[in-house]
VEXROKE-109440 format. One line per field, with one value per residue (C-alpha): residue number from 0; x, y, z. Coordinates in Angstrom, 1 decimal. Layout:
<lumdrens>
resi (NUM	...)
X (X	...)
Y (Y	...)
Z (Z	...)
</lumdrens>
This chain:
<lumdrens>
resi (0	1	2	3	4	5	6	7	8	9	10	11	12	13	14	15	16	17	18	19	20	21	22	23	24	25	26	27	28	29	30	31	32	33	34	35	36	37	38	39	40	41	42	43	44	45	46	47	48	49	50	51	52	53	54	55	56	57	58	59	60	61	62	63	64	65	66	67	68	69	70	71	72	73	74	75	76	77	78	79	80	81	82	83	84	85	86	87	88	89	90	91	92	93	94	95	96	97	98	99	100	101	102	103	104	105	106	107	108	109	110	111	112	113	114	115	116	117	118	119	120	121	122	123	124	125	126	127	128	129	130	131	132	133	134	135	136	137	138	139	140	141	142	143	144	145	146	147	148	149	150	151	152	153	154	155	156	157	158	159	160	161	162	163	164	165	166	167	168	169	170	171	172	173	174	175	176	177	178	179	180	181	182	183	184	185	186	187	188	189	190	191	192	193	194	195	196	197	198	199	200	201	202	203	204	205	206	207	208	209	210	211	212	213	214	215	216	217	218	219	220	221	222	223	224	225	226	227	228	229	230	231	232	233	234	235	236	237	238	239	240	241	242	243	244	245	246	247	248	249	250	251	252	253	254	255	256	257	258	259	260	261	262	263	264	265	266	267	268	269	270	271	272	273	274	275	276	277	278	279	280	281	282	283	284	285	286	287	288	289	290	291	292	293	294	295	296	297	298	299	300	301	302	303	304	305	306	307	308	309	310	311	312	313	314	315	316	317	318	319	320	321	322	323	324	325	326	327	328	329	330	331	332	333	334	335	336	337	338	339	340	341	342	343	344	345	346	347	348	349	350	351	352	353	354	355	356	357	358	359	360	361	362	363	364	365	366	367	368	369	370	371	372	373	374	375	376	377	378	379	380	381	382	383	384	385	386	387	388	389	390	391	392	393	394	395	396	397	398	399	400	401	402	403	404	405	406	407	408	409	410	411	412	413	414	415	416	417	418	419	420	421	422	423	424	425	426	427	428	429	430	431	432	433	434	435	436	437	438	439	440	441	442	443	444	445	446	447	448	449	450	451	452	453	454	455	456	457	458	459	460	461	462	463	464	465	466)
X (-37.5	-36.4	-35.3	-33.0	-30.0	-29.6	-26.1	-24.1	-23.2	-26.2	-29.1	-29.7	-32.1	-29.6	-31.4	-30.3	-29.2	-31.4	-34.0	-35.3	-36.9	-38.7	-40.0	-39.2	-35.5	-35.7	-37.5	-35.0	-32.1	-33.7	-34.1	-30.4	-29.4	-31.6	-29.8	-26.4	-27.4	-28.3	-25.5	-23.1	-20.8	-22.3	-23.0	-25.5	-25.2	-21.9	-18.4	-16.8	-13.8	-10.3	-7.4	-6.1	-9.2	-8.7	-6.7	-7.2	-5.7	-7.4	-8.6	-11.0	-13.9	-15.7	-18.6	-18.1	-18.4	-16.1	-13.2	-13.6	-11.6	-8.4	-5.3	-2.8	-2.6	0.6	1.7	3.9	6.7	6.8	9.9	8.5	5.4	2.4	1.1	-1.3	-4.7	-6.4	-3.9	-6.0	-7.4	-5.0	-2.4	0.7	4.4	7.4	10.6	10.1	7.9	4.2	2.5	-1.0	-2.3	-5.2	-8.2	-6.2	-3.3	-1.0	1.6	1.9	4.7	3.5	6.7	10.3	13.5	11.6	9.3	6.1	6.9	5.9	2.9	3.3	5.5	6.8	9.4	8.3	9.4	12.8	14.9	14.4	10.8	8.6	11.4	10.1	10.6	7.8	7.2	4.4	3.6	7.1	9.0	10.8	10.3	12.7	11.8	13.6	10.3	6.8	6.9	10.6	13.1	15.9	19.6	20.9	24.3	24.9	27.6	27.7	24.4	23.3	20.9	18.8	15.9	12.6	12.4	13.1	16.7	17.9	21.6	22.8	25.1	27.1	27.8	30.7	33.2	36.9	39.1	40.9	39.0	41.1	38.2	34.5	33.1	29.8	28.6	25.9	23.9	23.1	19.8	18.4	19.7	17.4	19.7	22.6	25.6	29.0	29.2	32.1	33.0	34.7	36.7	33.7	31.8	29.4	28.4	27.4	26.5	27.7	29.2	27.2	27.9	27.1	27.3	29.6	32.9	32.2	30.0	29.0	29.3	28.4	28.6	32.1	32.8	35.0	35.9	33.7	35.2	36.7	36.0	39.6	40.8	42.8	40.5	41.2	45.0	47.2	50.3	53.1	50.9	51.8	55.5	57.0	57.9	54.2	52.9	51.8	53.8	50.9	49.1	46.3	46.8	50.4	53.5	55.8	58.6	57.1	59.0	59.6	59.9	61.4	61.2	63.4	64.0	61.6	59.8	57.1	57.3	55.3	54.6	53.3	51.5	52.8	50.4	49.3	49.2	45.8	46.8	49.7	50.9	52.2	54.4	55.3	56.2	56.3	59.3	60.7	60.1	62.9	64.7	63.9	66.2	66.0	64.8	61.6	61.4	61.5	59.4	57.0	57.8	55.9	53.2	53.8	51.0	50.0	47.6	46.5	45.9	48.0	50.0	52.3	52.2	55.2	56.5	55.8	58.7	60.5	59.0	60.3	57.3	56.4	53.3	53.2	52.0	55.0	55.6	57.1	60.2	59.6	61.4	61.2	64.2	65.6	66.3	64.1	62.6	61.3	61.3	59.5	60.0	57.7	54.3	53.8	50.3	49.4	47.5	43.8	44.2	41.4	38.9	40.2	43.8	46.3	46.5	50.2	50.9	54.3	57.1	57.7	61.1	62.8	62.4	65.4	67.8	68.7	66.3	66.5	68.8	71.1	71.5	71.1	69.4	66.5	67.1	65.0	62.3	63.1	61.1	60.4	63.3	66.0	67.2	66.5	69.3	71.1	70.4	73.1	75.6	78.7	79.1	79.0	78.9	76.2	75.7	73.4	71.1	71.9	69.8	67.5	69.5	66.9	63.8	61.3	63.5	63.3	66.1	67.8	67.1	69.9	71.7	72.0	74.1	74.2	70.5	70.1	67.9	67.8	65.4	63.2	63.9	61.5	59.1	59.8	57.2	55.7	55.3	51.8	50.8	47.9	46.6	45.5	43.7	45.4	44.9	47.8	49.4	48.0	50.2	49.9	51.5	53.8	54.9	57.6	57.3	60.3	62.0	61.2	63.7	65.7	64.9	66.8	69.8	69.0	72.7	73.5	73.0	70.4	68.2	68.8	66.7	64.3	65.0	62.9	60.1	60.0	57.5	57.9	55.5	55.2	53.6)
Y (45.8	47.7	51.2	51.3	49.4	49.1	50.3	47.5	49.4	51.7	50.1	53.3	53.2	54.3	55.2	53.2	55.5	55.3	53.3	55.6	58.7	61.8	62.4	58.8	59.5	62.6	60.9	58.0	60.5	62.5	59.2	58.4	61.9	61.4	58.1	59.7	62.6	60.3	57.7	57.0	54.3	51.7	48.3	48.9	52.7	53.1	51.7	51.5	53.9	52.4	54.0	55.3	57.4	59.0	62.1	62.6	65.9	66.6	64.6	61.8	61.1	57.8	59.4	57.4	54.1	51.2	50.6	46.9	44.2	46.3	44.1	46.6	50.2	51.9	55.2	58.0	58.2	61.4	63.2	63.7	62.9	64.8	67.6	69.6	70.6	68.1	65.3	63.5	60.0	59.1	56.4	57.2	56.3	58.3	57.1	53.3	53.1	53.3	56.0	56.8	60.2	59.8	62.1	64.4	64.7	62.4	61.0	57.3	55.2	51.7	50.1	50.6	48.8	46.2	45.3	46.5	49.2	48.6	50.1	53.1	52.2	49.0	47.6	44.5	42.7	42.0	39.4	36.6	35.3	37.0	39.1	42.5	45.6	47.5	50.2	49.8	51.7	53.2	50.0	48.9	45.2	43.3	39.8	37.2	35.5	35.8	36.1	35.1	37.7	38.8	39.1	42.7	43.5	47.1	49.6	51.4	51.7	54.9	54.3	57.2	57.8	58.1	61.9	64.8	65.9	63.1	62.4	59.0	56.2	54.8	51.1	50.2	47.3	47.9	49.5	47.1	44.0	41.0	38.5	38.4	36.9	36.5	38.2	36.1	37.9	36.3	35.4	37.8	36.9	36.8	39.2	41.5	39.6	40.3	39.7	37.9	37.3	34.1	33.5	32.0	35.3	34.1	36.9	35.3	36.6	33.8	35.8	37.1	40.2	38.5	41.5	39.8	39.2	41.4	44.6	47.5	50.9	54.1	52.0	50.8	47.1	46.4	43.9	44.0	45.0	41.9	40.1	38.8	36.7	33.5	31.5	33.7	34.1	31.1	30.7	33.0	34.4	38.0	38.9	41.9	43.6	43.5	45.2	48.8	51.5	51.9	49.2	49.8	53.5	53.3	53.8	50.8	53.3	54.3	55.7	53.0	53.2	50.1	49.2	46.1	46.2	45.2	48.3	50.9	53.6	56.4	56.8	60.2	60.0	62.6	65.4	64.1	60.4	58.6	55.0	52.8	49.2	47.5	44.4	42.8	39.7	39.0	37.9	34.4	31.8	30.9	27.6	25.1	23.7	21.7	24.5	26.6	30.0	29.4	32.2	32.8	35.6	38.9	40.1	43.1	45.7	48.8	51.2	48.4	45.8	42.7	42.8	39.8	37.1	35.9	32.3	29.7	28.5	25.2	22.6	19.6	18.1	14.6	14.4	18.1	18.8	19.3	21.8	21.4	19.2	17.4	14.1	11.4	10.5	7.1	8.4	8.4	11.8	13.3	17.0	19.0	22.2	25.2	24.7	25.8	27.0	29.6	28.2	29.2	31.1	33.5	32.5	33.5	33.6	31.7	28.2	28.3	31.5	30.2	28.0	25.4	24.8	21.4	18.8	17.8	14.9	14.9	17.8	19.9	22.9	21.3	18.2	16.9	20.2	21.2	24.0	27.2	27.7	30.1	33.3	35.1	37.4	35.0	31.6	30.0	29.5	26.2	23.7	23.0	20.4	19.4	15.7	14.4	17.9	20.4	23.0	26.0	26.8	29.6	32.7	33.4	34.8	37.3	39.2	36.8	33.7	31.1	30.3	26.9	24.3	23.3	20.0	18.9	15.8	15.2	14.6	13.2	16.2	17.6	20.5	21.7	24.9	27.9	28.6	31.3	34.1	34.5	37.8	39.5	42.3	44.6	48.0	50.8	54.1	56.9	60.7	62.9	64.4	61.9	59.7	56.0	53.5	50.8	47.9	45.5	42.1	40.9	37.6	34.9	34.1	30.9	28.2	28.4	26.2	24.7	24.8	23.4	24.9	27.5	27.6	30.2	33.4	34.1	37.2	40.4	40.9	43.7	46.3	48.0	50.8	51.8	55.1)
Z (-229.9	-226.8	-227.3	-224.2	-222.7	-218.8	-217.7	-215.9	-212.8	-212.1	-214.2	-216.0	-219.1	-221.8	-225.1	-228.1	-230.9	-233.9	-232.1	-229.4	-230.9	-229.9	-226.4	-225.3	-225.9	-223.7	-220.9	-220.8	-220.8	-217.9	-216.0	-216.5	-215.2	-212.1	-211.3	-211.8	-209.5	-206.7	-207.0	-204.1	-205.6	-203.3	-204.8	-207.7	-207.6	-209.5	-209.7	-206.3	-205.8	-205.6	-203.6	-206.9	-207.1	-203.7	-202.8	-199.0	-198.0	-194.6	-191.6	-192.6	-190.3	-190.2	-188.4	-185.1	-187.0	-186.7	-189.1	-189.9	-191.7	-191.5	-192.1	-190.6	-189.6	-190.7	-189.1	-190.3	-187.8	-185.8	-184.5	-181.0	-179.0	-180.3	-178.0	-180.1	-178.7	-181.0	-180.3	-177.7	-177.7	-180.5	-181.3	-183.3	-183.8	-182.6	-184.2	-184.0	-180.8	-180.4	-178.3	-177.1	-176.0	-173.6	-173.2	-170.9	-173.3	-171.3	-173.7	-172.9	-174.4	-175.3	-176.7	-175.9	-177.1	-179.1	-176.2	-174.5	-172.0	-168.4	-166.8	-164.7	-161.7	-163.3	-165.6	-167.5	-170.6	-169.2	-171.1	-168.6	-168.7	-166.2	-164.5	-163.4	-161.4	-159.7	-157.2	-154.6	-151.4	-151.2	-152.0	-155.1	-155.8	-158.1	-159.2	-161.3	-162.0	-160.7	-156.9	-156.9	-155.5	-157.8	-157.1	-157.5	-159.1	-158.4	-157.4	-154.1	-152.3	-150.5	-147.6	-146.3	-143.9	-145.8	-145.4	-147.7	-147.8	-145.5	-145.3	-146.6	-145.7	-148.6	-148.5	-150.7	-151.2	-150.3	-152.9	-155.2	-154.1	-155.0	-155.2	-154.7	-151.5	-149.6	-146.4	-144.7	-142.1	-138.7	-137.2	-134.7	-131.2	-128.2	-126.2	-126.8	-128.4	-129.8	-133.6	-135.4	-139.0	-140.2	-143.4	-145.2	-144.8	-142.0	-139.6	-136.3	-132.8	-130.4	-127.6	-124.7	-122.6	-119.3	-117.0	-114.6	-116.4	-119.3	-119.1	-121.2	-119.6	-121.5	-124.7	-124.0	-123.6	-120.6	-117.9	-114.8	-111.5	-110.1	-113.3	-113.6	-110.8	-110.2	-112.4	-115.4	-114.7	-115.0	-112.8	-113.9	-116.7	-116.0	-116.4	-114.7	-118.0	-119.0	-115.9	-116.3	-114.5	-112.1	-110.1	-107.7	-108.3	-107.1	-109.2	-109.4	-109.1	-105.8	-102.8	-100.1	-96.4	-94.7	-91.0	-90.3	-86.5	-83.8	-82.4	-82.8	-85.5	-86.9	-90.6	-91.8	-95.1	-97.6	-98.4	-101.8	-100.8	-100.7	-100.9	-99.9	-100.2	-97.1	-97.5	-94.2	-92.2	-88.5	-86.5	-86.9	-84.2	-81.8	-81.9	-79.2	-76.4	-73.3	-71.2	-71.5	-73.1	-76.9	-78.1	-80.9	-83.2	-82.8	-85.2	-87.4	-87.5	-89.5	-87.7	-85.4	-88.1	-88.4	-91.6	-90.8	-88.2	-86.2	-86.7	-84.0	-81.8	-82.0	-79.6	-77.9	-76.1	-77.1	-79.2	-80.3	-83.8	-86.1	-88.9	-92.3	-92.3	-89.0	-88.4	-85.8	-83.7	-82.9	-79.4	-76.4	-77.3	-80.6	-81.2	-83.8	-85.7	-85.3	-86.9	-90.5	-89.6	-87.1	-84.1	-84.0	-87.3	-88.2	-90.9	-94.4	-93.4	-95.5	-94.1	-94.9	-93.1	-91.9	-93.1	-90.4	-88.9	-89.2	-86.4	-84.3	-85.2	-88.9	-89.4	-92.5	-92.2	-89.6	-87.6	-85.0	-84.0	-86.3	-88.8	-88.5	-91.1	-94.0	-94.5	-97.8	-96.9	-95.5	-94.5	-91.2	-88.7	-88.7	-86.0	-83.4	-84.4	-82.5	-82.6	-79.0	-77.5	-76.7	-79.5	-79.7	-82.7	-85.1	-85.2	-88.2	-91.2	-92.7	-91.7	-90.2	-90.4	-87.7	-85.3	-85.3	-82.6	-80.1	-79.7	-76.1	-76.4	-72.7	-72.6	-76.2	-77.0	-80.6	-80.5	-83.4	-85.3	-85.1	-88.0	-90.6	-91.2	-94.6	-96.4	-96.5	-98.8	-98.1	-99.5	-97.3	-98.0	-96.1	-95.7	-96.6	-93.5	-91.0	-88.8	-88.7	-86.1	-87.5	-85.3	-86.4	-84.7	-82.7	-83.4	-80.9	-78.2	-78.5	-76.0	-72.7	-72.3	-68.9	-68.3	-71.7	-75.2	-76.2	-79.3	-81.9	-81.8	-84.6	-86.7	-86.3	-88.8	-91.5	-92.8	-96.2	-97.2	-100.9	-101.9)
</lumdrens>
C-alpha cells in the first residue's frame, strides 16, 4: 500500500498518517516543503490567484510583455490632464474624455463631446457625415463633405492683410435687415468696367469707360471734354431754369454792351475780363424796286472777325435764285425775295445764315410787293401795296430785318423783299484793358424808284457783348 498521497494542485507526496513511518515520513515531508518553496501558482504549481486574492497598492509592471485577452480597460477619471514627470507614454481619462500623453509629455485629447477629436489643425467628427474643417498652408478649409466646399453662416467678417498687427476691414450686413438676400459676384471683366447691382442681388460689370464720352481722371469719373453734343442732347432738353449761373466761364447775369446802329466802335475789355460772348447779326437786305441800287446788308465784325453776315437784297431779274417765301407772278415779270443763303458762303457756315424775303406779287409779308425777311430781332418791312398805284416798301422793323419790296403798278413790277439776317453767337478770349474794334453792319439800301416807288431799307445790324 502506498504511504503517500499526491496533492491535486502541486503533485506533492503528502505522507499518509499512520502509514508512513520513520525516516520515509520525514523525507516525503521535506519533498513537499521543497515543492512549496518553488511554486509560482502557474498551472500544476499551485492554485491560480483570483482578483480577490490581490491587493495591488503600487504600480504594476508587466515586464515589457503584452497584456492579452483583455475585454476592456477601465480608467479612474482624473480631474485634469496628467503632467507628472512619470506621466509619459500613458493613456488615461479626464472627466469623460480620453487623453494620451506622448513621450515628450504632450497632452493629446483623443475624444471630445462624444466623438473623436480632430487631429492637430483639423476639426472632424462633425454631425454631417464627412464634414470637416482644417488648416493647411495658412488657409482654413471648411467642407460639407469630402472635397465639397461648405456654406458658412457667420456674423461680421474681419479681413486683414496677412501680417502681424495688420488693421482689418469689417464686412457686415446693414442694421435691422428686413429679409435675407443673396449677393452674386460678377465674372472678371477683360477691361475696366462700372459695376451695377440689380434687385435679385446680381453684381455685374456691363458698362465701359470708353475714354471718349466717359473718362476717369485722377480716380474721378467724368464726361470727356466735348463728350456731350447735339447727339446726346435732344431738342429743348435744357431749360433755362436748369442752367447753371455760369456758362463758358461767364455769369448769366453778366454785364452787357449793345451796339445797334451801323458804325465802328471800340470795346475796352475790363481789367479782370478774360472771356466774352458776342451775339450779333448783320444788316438786313434792302427791298427791291424797278431801279438799281437795292443793297445787301453789311456784315458785323468783332476784332476783324465776322460775327454776323448781312442779308441779301431783294431782286427782280428774271431767273434769279429765290429765297424763302418766293412766289411766281402771273404778270410778265417775276420777282424774288432776297436769298435765304449767303452767296459763296464759307465752308462750315450755317447753310441757313439768312431768312429770305418774300417774292413780289402776293408775297408773304405784303402784296403785291414782297415782304422783307424777318431777323431774330425783328420783323421784315411790309411790301408796297397800293392797289393800282405805285407804293414803296417798308423798312425793316428790328435789327437785321429786311426791307419790303416796292410795288410799281405802272410797270406791273412787284419787287421782292430783302433777306433778314440771323443771329450768330461766338466766344472770344480777351485780355483785360485791351481795346477791340466792333463794326455793326449797315442795313442795305432800298432799291431806287426809277421815278416810281422805292424799296424799303434793311435795318442796321446789332452786336451785343456779354462779360
